[in-house]
N, C-alpha and C positions, 0 to 999 in steps of 0.2 A: 709429148706436148700436143701433137696433132690428134692423137687418140682422145685426149681430154677435151680439146676444142670440138671435135666431131661429136663426142658423147654429149657435151653441153648443147650443141646445136640441135641434135636429135631430141633431147629432152625438152628444150624450149619449143621446138616445132610441135611435138606431141602434146605438150601442155596447152599450146594455143589452139590446136585442133579440138581437144577435149572441151576447152572453154567455149569455143564456137558452137559445138554440138549441143552443149548444155544450154547455151543461150537460145538456140533455135528451138529446142524442146520446150523451154520455158515460155517462149513467145507463142508457140502453137497451143500450149495449155491455157494461156491467158487470153486467147482469141475471144472466148466467150465469157471471160471473167465477170463482167458487170452487165451482161446482156439483160438480165431480169430487171435491173434498175432503170434501164433506158427504154425497153420495149414492152414491159408488162404492166405499166401504169395504166389505170383506167382514166378515161376522160371524165372529169368531174362536172356535174351540173352546178349551176349557181347556188341552188338551195340544198345541195347535198352536204351531209355531215362530213367534215374534214378531219375527224378525230382518229382516222386510221393511221397507224404508225408502222413504219418499216420494221420487220422482224429479221434479226440477223441470221436466222436459220434458212433464209432464202438462198437459192443456188442457181447457177447457170452451168451448162456443160455442152460439150461437143457430142452430138448424137448423129446416128445414121438410121435409115429405115430398118425396121426389124429389131431395133435395140430396146432393151429393157433396163431400167436402173431404179434403185431404191434409195431413199433418204430417211433417216430416223430423226424425229423431232419430238420436242416436249411441248405439250399444250397445257395451259393452266386454268384452273377453276376460276370462274368469274370473268372470263375473257371471251370476246368474239374474235373469230378468225376469218380471214378472207384469203383463199388460195387462188392465184391466177397463173395459168400456164400459157406461155407464148413461145413461138418458134419462127425461124426463118421459113420462107415459102418452100424451100427444098424438102422440108419434112412433111408438108401438107397441113391440112387444117383438121384432121380427124385424130388428134392426139388423145390417148387414153390415160387416165390416172385413177388409181384406187387408193383408198385410205384404210389402213388396218390398225387395230389395237395391237401394239407391239407385244403386250404380255399374253394375250389370248389368241392372237392371229384372227380375230373376228373381223370380217369385212364390214366397215362402217359406211363407206360410200364408194360408188362406182359411177364415173361420169358417163359410161356407156348407157346406163339406165336413165340418164338425164340429157339425152340427145347430144352427147359429147360436149356438153357445156365446158368451156375453158376457164370458168370462174365458179367458185363455190364458197358460200359463207355459212358458218356454223358457230354454235355456242358450245363451250366446254362445261360439262356438269361436274367434272372432276379433273384433277391434275393427273396426267398420264402420258406415257410415251406413245407415239403413233409412228407408223411407217407409211410413207407416201411412195407409191410405186408408179412410175411413168413408163408408158410403152408407146413407141412410135411404130404404127403398123407398116407393113410392106406395101408398096404401090400406092402410097397416100398422095402422091403428086400427080398432076395431069401429065399426059404423054408429051405435051408441047413444052414442058418446062425445060429450060436450058441446062439445068443440072441433072446429072444421072441420078437414078433412084438410090444408089449406094453411096453417093457423096455425103460427107458429113456437113452438118449445119448446127447453128447455135439453138439451144432450147433453154428457156428460163422458167423457174418456178419462183414466183413472188409470193411471200407469206407476209400478211399484214395482220395487225391485232389492235384491239381497243378494249377498254373496260366495258363490260356488259352494262347496258342502260338499266337503271332501276325500274322495275315494273310494279304496277299497283300503287297503293298508298305508301308514302314515305313514312319512316318512323317518326313518332312525335315525342 
């Protein structure tokens, strides 16, 4: 009987330890879960068009300097897209991103050629998959930053879309 009680006690203790570890890993992964929704929003002017809609392909993640990550998205014909990249100061402000055609691997945009702009708007002439590659360079923070260069911080990629405005004369 003592062996059964001891076995039950060990099993219960092991299960509670596994549950606690699983919960801690889940909370670490969700640290940045909605970062893009909170911090990547642009300040809107009074007369600015408010038809941009949140795209569910937007993502946030935990990054460190020197890290590279890719996300695959589908863009649709007849839509305008706005990509906004934002991060906590520990990652610096020189974040790089590139957009590739997923089928041909053709480079469509590189923000390094646009003075590291963290926002990019474009129209899609066809429906196709794209790959957005984000790179956080080494040493992107100032030396006086309280966080070490290798510490992880949140980074968000906000994708917004809207129907492309009709150009020229409308149909009669």
